[in-house]
Backbone as a ProteinNet text record, in pm:
[ID]
protein_1_A
[PRIMARY]
XXXXXXXXXXXXXXXXXXXXXXXXXXXXXXXXXXXXXXXXXXXXXXXXXXXXXXXXXXXXXXXXXXXXXXXXXXXXXXXXXXXXXXXXXXXXXXXXXXXXXXXXXXXXXXXXXXXXXXXXXXXXXXXXXXXXXXXXXXXXXXXXXXXXXXXXXXXXXXXXXXXXXXXXXXXXXXXXXXXXXXXXXXXXXXXXXXXXXXXXXXXXXXXXXXXXXXXXXXXXXXXXXXXXXXXXXXXXXXXXXXXXXXXXXXXXXXXXXXXXXXXXXXXXXXXXXXXXXXXXXXXXXXXXXXXXXX
[TERTIARY]
80.2	-0.2	81.9	180.8	272.5	324.8	355.2	410.4	305.3	177.1	70.2	44.4	46.8	20.2	126.7	246.2	353.4	333.9	288.3	270.9	163.7	49.8	-59.4	-19.2	63	104.2	192.9	254.7	336.6	262	133.7	56.6	24.5	-3.5	-41	56.4	171.2	264	217.5	251.7	216.3	315.5	272.1	361.2	329.6	428.8	400.3	330.6	249.3	174.6	273.5	248.4	337.9	315.7	430.3	424.7	359.6	273.8	211.2	316.8	303.8	398.2	343.2	433.3	384.5	328.7	222.3	158	256.7	339	429.7	568	635.5	770.5	869.2	957.2	1053.3	1172.7	1202.6	1316.8	1427.4	1537.2	1654.5	1713.7	1704.1	1751.6	1902.4	1978.8	2119.2	2140.3	2254.3	2285	2286.5	2245	2238	2376.2	2480.9	2609.5	2678.8	2611.9	2674	2777.5	2810.8	2915.6	2851	2931.3	2878.5	2862.8	2774.6	2742.6	2792.6	2835.4	2876.2	2759	2765.2	2647.1	2603	2470.3	2417.9	2406.5	2470.5	2463	2321.6	2272.9	2136.9	2157.3	2084.9	2098.2	2050.2	2127.3	2081.6	1961.3	1883	1760	1793.4	1743.4	1771.9	1702.8	1781	1728.4	1700.1	1632.2	1599.8	1724.7	1832	1958.3	2004.3	1971.8	2014.4	1942.4	1826.6	1755.7	1797.8	1878.8	1914.5	1990.3	2081	2142.1	2045.7	1936	1838.1	1765.4	1735.7	1666.2	1748.8	1879	1974.1	1987.5	1992.2	2002.3	1880.9	1761.5	1638.6	1643.2	1682.6	1689.9	1787.9	1900.5	2001.2	1948.5	1877.1	1817	1714.6	1629.1	1528.3	1595.2	1698.8	1761.3	1832.2	1889.4	1958.3	1852	1735.4	1631.6	1588.5	1574.2	1534.9	1642.5	1772.2	1875.2	1879.4	1863.7	1862.4	1747.6	1628.4	1512.9	1531.8	1591.3	1617.3	1715.7	1821.8	1924.1	1860.3	1775.7	1713	1630.7	1549.3	1461.1	1540.3	1641.8	1727.7	1800.3	1848.7	1915.8	1818.2	1698.5	1600.3	1561.3	1549	1508.6	1628.9	1751.6	1867.9	1884.5	1872	1890	1785.2	1659.8	1555.6	1575.7	1622.9	1646.1	1760.2	1869	1986.3	1941.4	1871.5	1827.3	1739.2	1647.4	1560.2	1633.6	1734.2	1814.6	1897	1957.9	2045.5	1960.1	1850.3	1762.1	1713.1	1677.4	1634.5	1744.6	1861.9	1972.7	2024.4	2025.3	2077.1	1965	1845.4	1727.5	1709.4	1720.3	1701.4	1554.1	1506.8	1365.2	1332.3	1213.1	1164.1	1183.6	1168.9	1181.1	1325	1416.8	1558.3	1608.8	1667.3	1720.3	1846.6	1856.2	1971	1975.4	2080.9	2097.9	2189.2	2153.7	2227.7	2262	2386	2429.3	2514.7	2490.7	2563.1	2641.3	2775.3	2860.3	2859.5	2887.7	2891.8	2757.7	2761.7	2639.9	2587.3	2463.4	2407.3	2382.6	2327.8	2284.2	2395.6	2519.9	2625.8	2659.3	2653.6	2686.5	2582.5	2456.7	2350.7	2372	2416.6	2440.4	2563.4	2666.6	2783.1	2751.5	2647.5	2611.8	2678.6	2748.4	2811.7	2805.7	2786.3	2792.6	2932.5	2993.5	3132.6	3152.8	3067.8	3088.8	2951.5	2931.5	2807.2	2838.1	2777.4	2801.2	2672.5	2683.8	2568.3	2601.8	2514.1	2538.5	2415.1	2430.7	2317	2366.4	2287.5	2322	2309.8	2228	2205.7	2160.1	2243.8	2211.5	2244.9	2154.1	2178.6	2267.7	2382.6	2473.9	2484.7	2397.7	2396.3	2365.9	2451	2430.9	2473.2	2539.2	2591.3	2493.5	2463.1	2385.4	2482.1	2507.1	2620.8	2593.3	2663	2661.9	2754.7	2701.2	2770.2	2789.5	2905	2936.5	3005	2958.9	3016.2	3042.8	3156.5	3191.3	3222	3129.6	3141.1	3172.2	3263.4	3287.7	3264.5	3232.1	3204.5	3081.1	2973.5	2857.1	2784.3	2769	2704.3	2558	2504.3	2356.9	2288.9	2355.8	2297	2369.4	2410.9	2483.3	2630.7	2700.4	2846.9	2903.4	3031.1	3089.5	3112.1	3117.9	3137	3281.4	3303.4	3445.9	3512.4	3462.2	3516.6	3414.2	3426.6	3342.6	3418.2	3435	3497.3	3409	3412.9	3327.3	3372.8	3303.3	3333.5	3204.7	3214	3108	3172	3094.4	3150.4	3093.6	3179.5	3136.7	3168.8	3072.7	3087.4	3156.9	3216.5	3283.6	3185.3	3060.1	2962.2	2935.5	2919.1	2893.5	3012	3134.4	3253.2	3261.4	3233.6	3237.9	3149	3026.2	2929.5	2982.7	3041.9	3091.8	3208	3305.2	3422.5	3386.9	3302.8	3266.3	3185.3	3106	3029.5	3117.4	3216.5	3303.6	3411.9	3451.7	3556.9	3505.7	3412.2	3347.8	3444.2	3555.4	3646.3	3756.5	3769.7	3871.3	3832.5	3930.2	3898.2	3876.1	3780.9	3761.5	3624.1	3614.3	3483.2	3441.1	3534.4	3495.4	3596.4	3553.6	3631.6	3615.3	3725.1	3721.9	3819.5	3797.4	3891.6	3982	4112	4215.9	4321	4311	4406.6	4382.3	4490.2	4477.3	4461.3	4445.8	4441.4	4300.6	4276.3	4163.9	4214.6	4145.5	4194.3	4079.2	4123.6	4034.8	4074	3979.7	4010.8	3932.8	3983.6	3917.3	3999.3	4006.6	4078.8	4125.9	4233.5	4287.5	4323.6	4337.5	4376.8	4526.4	4592.6	4738.2	4759.8	4813.9	4838.6	4720.3	4605.7	4483.1	4413.9	4476.5	4418.6	4370.9	4264.9	4213	4292.7	4351.7	4436	4382.6	4374.2	4324.6	4412.1	4351.3	4421.2	4378.6	4472.1	4448.7	4530.8	4470.3	4542.6	4531.3	4641.6	4643.8	4648	4546.6	4524.3	4530	4593.4	4597.1	4493.4	4389.1	4285.8	4332.2	4270.1	4299.3	4182	4203	4104.9	4173	4113.7	4174.6	4056.8	4042.5	3929	3797.7	3716.8	3596.2	3600.5	3721	3733.3	3797.4	3749.1	3818.5	3928.1	4048.1	4160.1	4207.7	4254.5	4305.7	4441.3	4545.5	4678.2	4733.4	4759.1	4809	4950.3	4968.1	5099.3	5160.8	5071.4	5122.6	5007.9	5052.4	4955.3	5003.7	4900	4929.2	4858.8	4935.7	4879.7	4912.6	4805.5	4829	4900.2	5023.4	5107.1	5217.6	5222.9	5335.2	5287.7	5358.7	5329.2	5430.9	5387.4	5482.9	5450.1	5554.2	5537.3	5516.8	5446.7	5423.9	5551.5	5654.1	5779.6	5861	5835.3	5917.7	5837.3	5724.2	5639.5	5703.3	5783.6	5847.4	5936.8	5998.6	6090.7	6028.1	5896.7	5834.1	5786.2	5763.4	5714.5	5570	5508.9	5365.9	5353.3	5469.7	5469.2	5360.7	5341.3	5246	5102.7	5082.4	4944.1	4909.5	5011.6	4986.6	5008.1	5086.5	5121	4990.2	4894.1	4769	4688.7	4709.1	4632.9	4696.9	4832.1	4905.3	4914.9	4802.6	4795	4684.4	4696.4	4595	4459.2	4363.3	4226.7	4148.9	4051.3	3977	3828	3756.5	3609.7	3555	3485.7	3435.3	3300.4	3286.2	3162.9	3117.7	3196.5	3164.4	3021.7	2964.9	2830.8	2727.2	2766.4	2678.9	2694.3	2786.3	2811.7	2789.1	2757.8	2750.2	2883.6	2880.4	3001.5	3092.4	3036.5	3113.1	3179.6	3160.4	3216.1	3331.3	3446.3	3566.1	3621	3642.6	3703.7	3846.4	3888.5	4027.6	4102.6	4036.3	4105.4	4020.1	4083.4	4010.6	4099.8	4042	4119.9	4030.8	4095.6	4025.1	4021.7	3906.2	3887.9	3803	3867	3798.9	3736.2	3601	3528.3	3466.1	3513.2	3455.4	3561.5	3524.3	3609.2	3557.8	3645.2	3599.4	3655.9	3561.3	3602.7	3587.1	3684.3	3682.4	3670	3603.5	3580.5	3585.6	3605.5	3601.3	3495.5	3439.1	3339.9	3400.6	3370	3414.3	3345.9	3420.2	3354.9	3238.8	3245.3	3144.8	3017.9	3011.1	2893.2	2765.8	2790.8	2680.9	2637.2	2708.4	2670.7	2646.1	2696	2682.6	2591.3	2469.2	2377	2430.7	2509.8	2564.8	2651	2708.7	2795	2711.6	2582.9	2498.6	2445.5	2462.2	2423.2	2530	2490.9	2583.7	2691.8	2809.5	2923.4	2912.6	3021.9	3029.1	3150.8	3146.1	3261.2	3335.5
-116.5	-1.9	125.6	113	229.5	257.7	144.9	170.5	224.8	174.5	229.1	372.1	402.9	542.6	631.9	586.4	673.3	699.2	594.5	605.3	702.1	701.4	788.4	933.1	957.2	1094.8	1150.3	1067.1	1120.6	1138.4	1100	1109.5	1254.9	1338.9	1486.5	1572.2	1589.7	1670.8	1819.9	1894.1	2031.3	2123.9	2207.4	2295.9	2442.4	2521.7	2664.3	2734.9	2834.7	2911	2989.9	2990.8	3072.4	3224.4	3297.9	3449.9	3509.6	3607.2	3673.5	3757	3754.2	3831.6	3980	4076.6	4215.8	4249	4334.2	4367	4444.4	4532.6	4612.1	4593	4489.6	4464.9	4572	4611.3	4714.6	4653.3	4701.1	4650.1	4753.2	4719.1	4809.1	4805.1	4919.8	4924.2	4956.8	4883.9	4914	5047.6	5109.3	5222.9	5191	5290	5262.9	5228	5291.3	5258.2	5146.6	5094.9	4981.4	5016.9	5152.2	5188.7	5224.3	5205.3	5238.4	5385.8	5427.1	5566.7	5605.7	5733.9	5781.1	5807.9	5788.8	5820.5	5965.1	5991.5	6121.6	6177.3	6309.6	6368	6423.6	6396.9	6446.3	6567.2	6672.3	6799.4	6779.6	6821.1	6804.2	6883.4	6839.1	6914.1	7036.8	7154.4	7286.2	7295.6	7319.3	7327.6	7470.2	7493.9	7625.6	7716.1	7650.9	7732.9	7808.3	7759.8	7832.4	7968.8	7987.2	8113.2	8217.8	8177.4	8265.3	8389.3	8383.1	8507.4	8609.2	8566	8662.9	8725.8	8646.1	8697.2	8798	8765.2	8859.9	8992	8979.4	9100.5	9188.5	9129.1	9207.5	9278.7	9206.4	9262.1	9382	9364.3	9473	9595.1	9573.3	9688.2	9755.7	9680.6	9746.2	9822.1	9765	9836.6	9960.9	9956.1	10074.5	10178	10146.9	10241.9	10306.8	10230.6	10282.2	10378.5	10342.3	10431	10563.1	10550.2	10674.9	10761	10707	10776.5	10846.7	10766.8	10822.9	10933.7	10918.4	11019.4	11150.7	11133.8	11252.6	11326.8	11253	11309	11380.2	11308.4	11360.3	11494.6	11493.8	11610.9	11734.6	11706	11815.5	11873.2	11784.1	11822.7	11903.5	11857.8	11918.7	12055.5	12071.3	12199.4	12300.4	12254.6	12341.9	12384.3	12295.5	12325.2	12423.9	12401.3	12490.4	12634	12646.3	12776	12844.5	12772.4	12829.3	12877.1	12798.1	12827.2	12954.9	12967.4	13082.8	13207.2	13203.7	13323.7	13368.3	13265.1	13301.9	13358.6	13299.3	13338.6	13478	13508.8	13634.9	13745.6	13708.1	13798.1	13853.7	13771.1	13806.1	13791.5	13861.9	13850.2	13700	13660.5	13526.7	13481.5	13584.3	13547.8	13579.4	13583.8	13605.6	13505.5	13549.5	13453.2	13398.6	13267.7	13205.4	13059	13030.5	12889.9	12810	12686.7	12600.8	12472.6	12430.5	12303.4	12221.2	12094.3	12008.2	11907.1	11900.6	11818.4	11669.9	11576.8	11433.5	11371.8	11246.4	11167.6	11207.2	11251.7	11310	11206.6	11084.8	10994.1	10954.2	10919.3	10883.7	11005.2	11125.2	11247.4	11268.1	11241	11256.6	11152.5	11038.9	10935.5	10980.2	11033.5	11081.5	11208.6	11281.5	11402.3	11528.2	11527	11650.7	11648.8	11765.9	11782.5	11828.6	11755.3	11784.4	11915.1	11945.8	12068	12127	12248	12316.9	12453	12485.7	12618.9	12694.6	12823.6	12915.2	13031.3	13065.9	13175.1	13257	13386.6	13478.1	13589.1	13627.1	13731.2	13869.8	13882.9	14007.7	13993.4	14037.5	14042.9	14180.1	14235.9	14370.9	14357.6	14420.6	14425	14573.6	14618.1	14761.6	14842.9	14943.2	15015.6	14942.2	14826.4	14756	14645.5	14640.5	14531.6	14451.2	14331.7	14259.9	14112.9	14057.2	13910.7	13851.9	13742.9	13675.3	13529.7	13474.4	13330	13280.9	13164.7	13110.8	12961	12912	12765.9	12718.7	12633.7	12581.9	12435.7	12396.2	12248.8	12207.4	12079.8	12029.1	12096.6	12115	12179.7	12079.6	12112.5	12013.6	12003.9	11885.1	11864.2	11854.2	11795.4	11772.1	11852	11971.6	12057.4	12044	12141.9	12144.8	12259.6	12274.5	12390	12357.2	12464.3	12453.5	12416.1	12339.6	12308.1	12439.4	12497.2	12620.4	12679.6	12814.7	12878.4	13002	13005.3	13122.9	13174.5	13302.1	13358.9	13493.5	13545.6	13675.3	13751.4	13884.9	13970.7	14081	14137.6	14234.8	14372.5	14473.5	14608.6	14685	14754.4	14836.6	14966.1	15030.3	15161.1	15263.9	15263.4	15360.5	15337.8	15209.3	15182.1	15217	15187.6	15224.5	15371.8	15448.9	15595.9	15649.2	15594.6	15636.5	15601.7	15481.1	15436.7	15525	15554.4	15636.1	15774.2	15840.3	15977.5	15990.9	15880.6	15886.3	15865.2	15772.3	15741.5	15846.7	15922.4	16023.8	16158.3	16217.7	16342.5	16463.5	16455.8	16566.1	16555.6	16440	16427	16493.5	16554.5	16627.1	16534	16441.4	16340.4	16360	16374.5	16390.4	16264.2	16183.1	16064	15955.1	15830.2	15716.2	15621.6	15576.1	15484	15374.4	15267.6	15153.4	15164.9	15158.7	15183.1	15069	14971.6	14861.7	14780.3	14765	14692.6	14788.9	14916.2	15014.2	15090.4	15157.7	15242.8	15389.7	15467.5	15606.3	15700.5	15781.3	15883	16019.6	16096.5	16231.9	16334.6	16453.3	16567.3	16693.8	16785.4	16910.4	16962.4	17044	17103.5	17247.9	17332	17467.8	17485.8	17539.4	17564.5	17708.2	17785.7	17926.9	18005.6	17969.1	18037.5	17992.3	17893.7	17840.2	17693.4	17655.6	17517.8	17436.8	17329	17242	17100	17033.2	16891.3	16798.5	16705.2	16610.1	16465.9	16380.1	16235.5	16144.4	16046.8	15957.3	15814	15745.4	15605.6	15522.7	15434.4	15357.7	15210.9	15131.9	14992.5	14931.1	14862.3	14810.8	14691.8	14677.2	14568.7	14551.6	14464	14447.6	14415.7	14463.8	14444.6	14442.7	14329.5	14320.2	14337.2	14433.2	14459.7	14583.2	14620.4	14743.8	14719.7	14793.5	14797.3	14904.2	14871	14965	15004.9	15132.9	15184.2	15259.8	15196.2	15244.7	15323.5	15459.3	15545.3	15497.1	15495.8	15468.3	15590.8	15686.7	15811.7	15915.6	16039.5	16150.8	16243.6	16293.2	16387.1	16515.7	16626.2	16762.4	16837.8	16877.7	16942.5	16850.2	16889.5	16806.7	16739	16753.7	16691.5	16564.4	16454.8	16330	16300.2	16263.7	16237.7	16094.5	16014.9	15884.4	15893.2	15800.8	15803	15803.7	15731.6	15722.6	15850.6	15938	16057.6	16186	16174	16291.1	16386.7	16344.8	16431	16532	16498.8	16590.9	16672.8	16658.1	16732.2	16869.3	16959.8	17096.3	17092.9	16978.4	16967.7	16878	16866.5	16775.8	16815.2	16938.5	16977	16950.3	16963.2	16936.7	16790.2	16707.7	16568.2	16474.5	16505.9	16410.1	16360.4	16448.8	16392.8	16300.6	16324	16247	16106.9	16101.5	15985.5	15892.1	15864.9	15764.9	15666.5	15546.5	15445.3	15493	15493.4	15532.7	15398	15404.1	15291	15316.6	15220	15228.9	15108.3	15129.5	15017.6	14971.2	14840.9	14785.2	14667.6	14658.4	14547.5	14555.1	14678.2	14687	14646.5	14603.7	14560.4	14406.3	14347.5	14204.3	14131.7	14000.1	13926.7	13927.7	13931.9	13941.3	13818.8	13707.7	13588.1	13587.6	13693.2	13700.2	13805.2	13763.9	13848.9	13878.9	14004.8	14036.2	13987.8	13930.3	13876.1	13933.8	14000.9	14054.4	14140.9	14227.5	14316.8	14338	14315.2	14329.4	14383.1	14434.6	14488	14375.3	14347.9	14256.3	14323.8	14379.5	14449.9	14578.9	14584.3	14700.6	14676.9	14580.8	14551	14535.4	14564.5	14541.4	14419.2	14318.9	14193	14179	14164.3	14144.4	14000.1	13942.5	13799.1	13797.9	13697.2	13683.1	13542.3	13519.1	13392.2	13392.5	13279	13266.6	13199.5	13247.3	13179.3	13042.8	12935.4	12804.8	12798.2	12885.2	12885.9	12956.9	13001.2	13080.8	12985.2	12852.7	12760.3	12723	12763.5	12735.1	12852.1	12969.8	13090.3	13191.8	13206.3	13304.1	13447.8	13484	13620.2	13653.4	13548.8	13564.1	13595.5	13571.5	13600.7	13743.6	13809.4	13954.2	14040.9	14156.2	14244.9	14292.1	14307.2	14349.3	14501.3	14556.3	14700.3	14761.4	14890.8	14963.5	15034.9
1	1.3	-4.3	62.4	66	-70.3	-136.9	-271.5	-362.8	-346.6	-428.7	-402.8	-277.1	-239.4	-293.5	-292.4	-345	-489.7	-556.8	-700.2	-729.8	-642.9	-669.5	-641.8	-549.1	-522.9	-623.5	-703.5	-809.3	-939.9	-941.6	-1058.1	-1091.4	-993.3	-1011.8	-926	-972.8	-891.3	-886.9	-777.2	-760.6	-833.3	-920.9	-996.1	-965.3	-965	-936.5	-1048.3	-1009.6	-1116	-1194.7	-1321.2	-1404.8	-1382.4	-1381	-1365.1	-1487.8	-1463.1	-1579.7	-1649.1	-1782.7	-1859.7	-1860	-1850.5	-1848	-1986.8	-1985.2	-2109.4	-2197	-2141.1	-2218.1	-2159.4	-2193.2	-2141.2	-2181.4	-2085.1	-2110.1	-2177.7	-2292.4	-2369.7	-2377.7	-2331.2	-2335.1	-2475.2	-2547.2	-2679.9	-2679.9	-2762.3	-2767.3	-2845.3	-2820.8	-2902.8	-3048.7	-3127.8	-3272.7	-3332.5	-3276.7	-3326.7	-3256	-3154.6	-3081.4	-2987.6	-2968.5	-2875.9	-2740.7	-2636.8	-2501.6	-2479.3	-2401.4	-2378.6	-2237.5	-2222.4	-2092.3	-2014.1	-1877.5	-1793.5	-1805.1	-1800.2	-1813.1	-1669.4	-1657.9	-1528.8	-1501.8	-1386.3	-1348.8	-1258.8	-1292.2	-1218.3	-1077.1	-980.7	-843.5	-814.2	-720.1	-681.3	-605.1	-650.1	-591.8	-457.8	-355.7	-215.8	-185.7	-68.1	-24	-0.5	37	67.7	-52.5	-177.9	-297.5	-306.9	-244.1	-257.1	-146.5	-51.6	61	9.3	-88.9	-133.1	-181	-249.7	-296.3	-175.4	-76.8	42.1	115.8	130.7	193.4	116.6	-13.6	-97.1	-83	-76	-53.1	82.9	181.4	317.6	319.4	254	252.6	179.2	70.4	-0.5	85.7	152.6	239.8	355.7	417.6	526.9	475.8	358.8	303.1	274.5	226.3	201.1	329.2	437.4	569.2	616.2	601.6	649.9	571.7	442.7	361.3	398.1	416	452	588.3	686.8	820.6	813.2	730.2	715	662.5	560.7	494.4	604.4	678.9	775.5	889.2	937.2	1040.2	1004	879.1	829.9	823.9	771	767.1	902.7	999.4	1131.9	1195.8	1185.4	1244.7	1183.8	1050.5	988.5	1037.8	1047.6	1098.2	1245	1323.3	1465.7	1481.2	1405.9	1415.9	1374.8	1266.2	1220.1	1322.3	1380.2	1481.6	1603.8	1647.3	1767.9	1744.2	1622.9	1592.3	1590.2	1521.5	1513.5	1647.9	1729.2	1866.8	1951	1949	2035.6	1994.6	1868.4	1818.3	1800.7	1842.2	1833.6	1689.3	1589.9	1453.7	1418.5	1309.1	1269.5	1234.2	1259.7	1232.6	1086.7	998.5	854.4	802.2	894.1	850.6	754.9	641.4	544.4	607.1	633.6	688.1	643.6	571.9	519.9	609.4	636.3	723.3	645.8	651.9	589.2	692.1	695.3	789	707.3	730.3	656.8	706.4	621.6	666.4	683	726.7	754.7	893.4	899.8	1017.3	1126.8	1095.2	1195	1297.1	1248.2	1344.4	1430	1375.1	1453.9	1564.2	1530.4	1636.8	1749.3	1715.5	1816	1903.1	1834.3	1912.2	1996.7	1957.9	2034.4	1985.6	1874	1819	1666.7	1608.4	1466.6	1431	1337.5	1303.9	1226.4	1136.1	1050.3	1013.4	1060.8	1032.5	970.6	860.1	793.7	794	830.1	826.8	739.2	650.7	557.7	542.3	531.8	499	412.9	319.5	227.4	289	393.8	453.4	600.9	695.6	836.2	890.2	967.8	1028.2	1150.6	1151.1	1262.5	1305	1388.5	1419.6	1294.9	1258	1133.7	1007.5	1026.9	913.9	862.7	738.9	682.2	595.7	636.6	574.5	540.9	443	419.3	531.8	585.5	698.1	659.6	697.4	681.3	803.7	857.3	978.6	955.6	996.1	987.8	1133.8	1183	1321	1318.4	1414.4	1430.7	1569.1	1586.5	1724.1	1784.9	1709.3	1764.2	1855.6	1989.2	2079.1	2052.9	2068.8	2056	2186.1	2287.4	2417.1	2526.9	2491.6	2588.8	2586.5	2632	2630	2546.7	2557.5	2478	2332.7	2254.5	2111.6	2083	1981.5	1943.6	1891.4	1787.3	1736.2	1637.2	1617	1519.3	1468.7	1338.7	1271.1	1164.3	1141.6	1036.3	986	890.8	831.8	811.5	810.3	760.5	677.3	592	495.4	515.3	498.8	515.1	384.8	337.1	214.4	252.4	149.9	169.9	226	177.6	231.4	383.5	415.2	557.5	642.3	590.4	665.8	687.9	581.3	598.5	705	708.6	814	950.9	967.5	1092.2	1138.8	1051.1	1083	1119.7	1033	1064.2	1186.6	1218	1342.6	1463.8	1453.5	1559.9	1586.7	1483.1	1492.8	1447	1519.6	1471.9	1470.5	1544.9	1550.6	1442.1	1379.8	1278.2	1152	1083.2	955.7	842.6	853.6	749.9	696.7	562	498.7	426.4	380.9	297.2	326.8	309.4	326.8	202.4	143.5	33	47.2	-33.5	-30	-147.8	-120.1	-222.4	-215	-309	-308.1	-180.7	-103	25.9	144.7	119.8	222.2	220.9	331.1	337.5	321.6	240.7	216.5	273.5	369.9	427.5	374.5	332.7	275.5	343.3	350.9	413.1	383.9	478.5	458	591.4	587.6	708.2	676	779.8	761.7	779.8	681.2	689.1	656.4	755.5	732.6	679.6	739.2	705.4	577.7	513.4	384.5	411.5	334.9	341.1	238.3	293.5	211.9	218.9	100.7	98.6	181.8	247	333.7	288	282.1	256.8	340.7	406.9	495.1	433	426.3	387.3	513.9	533.1	657.1	632.3	714.3	708	803.7	755.2	844.3	926.7	1041.4	1134.7	1234.7	1335.4	1438.4	1565.1	1675.7	1808.6	1909.4	1974.9	2068.6	1992.9	2034.7	1970.7	1883	1836.7	1764.4	1625	1525	1401.4	1414.6	1368.8	1378.4	1238.1	1232.7	1106.9	1138.6	1102.6	1135.4	1015.8	1036.5	922.7	880.2	751.7	691	629.8	581.7	525.5	522.8	510.6	499.6	386.8	315.4	207.7	235.2	245.8	270.9	141.8	70.9	-53.5	-148	-184.4	-281.2	-203.7	-69.6	6.3	80.6	54.1	125.2	229.9	347.1	459.4	516.2	528.4	586.4	738.2	799.7	941.9	1023	966.4	1044	1041.9	940	927	950.6	1008.9	1029.7	1124.1	1217.9	1315	1252.3	1141.7	1072.9	961	943.5	832.4	879.5	787.4	824.8	875.4	857.9	901.4	1024.7	1101.9	1215.9	1315.8	1351.6	1447.7	1401.3	1273.7	1220.8	1200.9	1155.4	1125.4	1234	1333.5	1443.2	1508.5	1539.5	1605.3	1511.4	1381.2	1283.3	1252.2	1265.6	1228.8	1348.4	1413	1522.1	1479.8	1529.9	1498.1	1541.3	1444.4	1471.6	1499.6	1596.8	1638.5	1630.9	1576.9	1571.6	1643.8	1757.6	1834.2	1783.2	1760.2	1720.3	1815.1	1928.1	2020.1	2076.2	2081.7	2131.9	2031	1913.6	1808	1782	1851.1	1837.6	1969.6	1966	2092.2	2160.4	2295.5	2373	2354.3	2304.5	2281.9	2143	2066.5	1933.8	1931.1	1893.3	1903.2	1758.4	1730.2	1603.1	1594.5	1486.5	1474.1	1354.4	1268.5	1149.7	1067.6	981.7	894.5	771.6	654.5	530.3	416.5	318.8	198.5	96.3	38.2	-72.9	-173.6	-279.7	-384.3	-328.7	-344.7	-297.5	-166.4	-89.4	39.8	148.2	267.2	383.8	458.7	468	526.3	667.3	759.4	901.1	940.5	1001.7	1049.1	1198.5	1246.1	1394.8	1438.3	1566.2	1629.7	1741.3	1771.6	1880.9	1998.9	2121.4	2244.7	2254.8	2278	2291.4	2391	2489	2591.7	2554.3	2427.1	2384.7	2378.5	2373.1	2375.5	2513.7	2616.4	2756.4	2845.7	2806.6	2884.2	2812.3	2857.7	2789.8	2782.9	2883.6	2883.6	2763.2	2702.3	2585.7	2457.3	2467	2354.6	2356.7	2473.1	2482.1	2411.8	2366.2	2299.6	2396.4	2346.5	2430.3	2459	2511.1	2541.6	2485.3	2455.1	2404.9	2527
[MASK]
++++++++++++++++++++++++++++++++++++++++++++++++++++++++++++++++++++++++++++++++++++++++++++++++++++++++++++++++++++++++++++++++++++++++++++++++++++++++++++++++++++++++++++++++++++++++++++++++++++++++++++++++++++++++++++++++++++++++++++++++++++++++++++++++++++++++++++++++++++++++++++++++++++++

């Protein structure tokens, strides 16, 4: 029986199911020329990190725009405040023409608390009887208190204005007119010599001392005779000219702030240019903003 059973079991052996053939089998085609091909490089997938330079660039542009806008606004505010403070301190008219410019980038200077370079200019400011163009260059201008670094400036005097000042300051001098002649000031008038009226002309070198404009005589001409200041003692007109050949002074300290000191006076063309310096304490001591005295 065992043998028979074995035979029966071998009659229908168990076979695996055949695998289904794919409907569209993939066939690898050989190269047309039969030659091997190099592997094709596949472009790597672009990650987010590749976009970061663009993002950083946009951020930089936005920040730069904010800084430029802030600088523009800060400059406008600073200029307006300086103008208002100067007009108030010097008691100038509210509509006074006064231009203000600030050098350099303003924002870092505001953080530091000082403005490095400030220029003030006006085509016409009244200084007592003088109406003059004024220019001032200030450095180290404090924003939150403290003394000024420095301030230097100039104002201009016309020959007509100078004549009025000189004749008013020296009423007893025989001077009728004042003119600018080269680098000197020329004062003309007349004197009495032996009962006759004789023309007089004085050549004067301009200068400044304290709060005064100074005019040092270099020569005098009486009629047709010219005498140098150094040789006046030996001239026939010594008694007449000696009182005239001394330095003449015109005080204008009472028309300027006490903290502003004249430092020079020179002739430039048809104008007399006065230069001045400001006391660094003018920004901390209100008394220095009041007019000085003669």
